[in-house]
C-alpha positions in Angstrom: 0.9 11.7 5.1 -2.3 9.9 6.0 -4.1 7.0 4.5 -6.4 9.2 2.4 -3.4 10.8 0.8 -1.8 7.5 0.0 -5.1 6.3 -1.5 -5.2 9.5 -3.6 -1.8 8.7 -5.0 -2.9 5.1 -5.8 -5.8 6.4 -7.8 -3.3 7.5 -10.5 -2.3 3.9 -11.2 -3.5 2.5 -14.5 -6.1 -0.2 -14.7 -7.8 -1.8 -17.7 -11.4 -1.3 -18.4 -13.8 -2.5 -21.1 -16.0 0.5 -22.0 -19.6 0.1 -23.3 -19.5 3.5 -25.0 -17.6 5.3 -27.8 -15.5 8.4 -27.3 -12.5 9.8 -29.1 -9.3 10.3 -27.3 -9.5 12.7 -24.4 -6.6 15.1 -23.5 -5.9 15.6 -19.8 -3.1 17.2 -17.9 -1.9 13.8 -16.7 -1.9 12.4 -20.3 -4.1 11.3 -23.1 -6.7 8.6 -22.6 -8.6 6.5 -25.1 -10.0 6.3 -27.7 -12.9 4.4 -26.1 -14.7 1.8 -28.1 -17.3 -0.7 -26.9 -15.7 -4.0 -26.0 -12.1 -3.0 -26.6 -9.8 -2.9 -23.5 -8.2 0.5 -22.6 -5.9 1.5 -19.8 -7.1 4.4 -17.6 -6.3 5.8 -14.2 -8.1 4.1 -11.3 -10.0 7.2 -10.4 -11.6 7.3 -13.9 -12.3 3.6 -13.9 -14.1 3.9 -10.6 -16.1 6.9 -11.9 -17.1 5.1 -15.1 -18.0 1.9 -13.2 -20.2 3.9 -10.8 -22.0 5.3 -13.9 -22.2 1.8 -15.4 -20.1 2.8 -18.4 -17.6 0.1 -18.2 -16.4 -3.3 -16.8 -13.2 -3.4 -14.9 -10.6 -6.1 -15.5 -8.6 -7.3 -12.6 -4.8 -6.7 -12.6 -2.8 -9.8 -13.6 -1.6 -10.3 -10.1 -5.2 -10.4 -8.7 -5.3 -14.1 -9.2 -5.9 -16.5 -6.3 -2.9 -18.8 -7.1 -0.5 -16.0 -7.6 -1.6 -14.3 -4.4 -1.3 -17.6 -2.5 2.3 -18.0 -3.7 3.1 -14.4 -2.7 1.6 -14.8 0.7 3.5 -18.1 1.3 6.7 -16.6 0.1 6.3 -13.6 2.4 5.7 -15.9 5.3 8.9 -17.9 4.6 11.2 -15.0 4.1 12.7 -13.0 7.0 12.9 -9.8 4.9 10.2 -8.0 3.0 9.6 -9.5 -0.4 8.6 -7.4 -3.5 4.8 -6.8 -3.8 3.0 -6.8 -7.2 2.2 -3.1 -7.0 3.4 -0.3 -4.8 -0.3 0.3 -4.1 -1.5 -3.3 -3.9 -3.6 -2.8 -0.8 -5.3 0.4 -2.0 -5.9 -1.0 -5.5 -7.5 -4.1 -4.1 -9.7 -2.2 -1.7 -11.0 0.2 -4.3 -11.5 -2.4 -7.0 -13.3 -4.8 -4.7 -15.4 -2.1 -3.2 -16.6 -0.7 -6.5 -16.3 -3.7 -8.9 -16.3 -6.9 -7.0 -18.8 -8.4 -9.5 -16.1 -7.9 -12.3 -13.4 -9.8 -10.4 -13.5 -13.6 -10.2 -13.1 -15.0 -6.7 -13.3 -11.6 -5.2 -13.8 -12.8 -1.6 -10.7 -15.1 -1.8 -8.6 -12.3 -3.2 -9.8 -10.0 -0.4 -8.8 -12.6 2.1 -5.4 -13.3 0.5 -4.5 -9.6 0.3 -5.5 -9.2 4.0 -3.3 -12.2 4.9 -0.4 -10.7 2.9 -0.9 -7.3 4.6 -1.1 -8.8 8.1 2.1 -10.8 7.5 3.9 -7.7 6.3 2.7 -5.5 9.2 3.7 -8.2 11.7 7.2 -8.3 10.2 7.3 -4.5 10.3 6.4 -4.5 14.0 9.1 -7.1 14.7 11.6 -5.1 12.7 10.7 -1.9 14.5 11.0 -3.6 17.9 14.4 -4.9 17.0 15.4 -1.5 15.7 14.5 0.2 18.9 16.0 -2.5 21.2 19.3 -2.4 19.3 19.3 1.4 19.4 20.1 1.6 15.7 20.6 5.0 14.0 19.0 4.1 10.7 16.9 1.4 9.0 16.6 0.0 5.5 13.0 -0.2 4.3 13.3 -2.2 1.1 10.1 -3.4 -0.5 7.8 -1.6 1.8 4.8 0.3 0.3 3.9 3.8 1.2 0.8 2.6 3.1 2.8 0.2 5.1 5.3 2.9 6.1 2.5 5.2 6.8 0.8 2.7 9.1 3.8 2.4 11.4 5.6 5.6 10.7 3.8 7.8 13.2 4.1 5.2 16.0 7.8 4.6 15.3 8.6 8.3 15.1 6.9 8.9 18.4 8.5 5.9 20.1 12.0 7.1 19.0 11.3 10.6 20.2 10.3 9.2 23.7 13.4 7.0 23.8 15.6 10.0 22.9 14.0 12.0 25.8 14.6 9.1 28.2 18.2 8.8 27.1 18.9 12.5 27.5 17.3 12.5 30.9 19.5 9.6 32.0 22.7 11.4 31.1 24.1 13.5 33.9 24.1 17.2 33.3 27.5 19.0 33.6 26.1 21.9 35.6 24.1 19.7 38.0 25.8 19.2 41.4 27.2 15.8 42.1 25.6 13.5 44.6 28.8 11.8 45.5 29.8 12.1 49.2 
């Protein structure tokens, strides 16, 4: 799975908008949405929120966790803990990116939020690299990936899989073959 596919999955997450139009409930395969009334908040999938925002049909409300103080606490907690801590959303990085790219004017302190999310991401990816290094050095057979998001796994998954494959090849080449003649004199 690549980053675009993970982002596609993230677009199904519900966000709150304040529409500036009226429309009865709409019936979609993924579920019913609406009704839409000017000034009244309604939850819609991110893909629809971005589409409506691009057409200037709504204002987006930030998720409750998109708050500078909450994000600072999350970042600091992540830095203090050895293991991965729970994140506010399984798609926190993708949601932040899409919301800030398409509706930064609707989100208070957007630049600070962008920086804090990037700090949180960098901290988690650094932890993931250290964990992967430890995993490989200790020649473990399996790993527990609690509290990692799909995008974080996706970011390091290909590298880790390839590294483990190369290590397996090296190990099998180091083991003497039964049919090979001995070099003992």
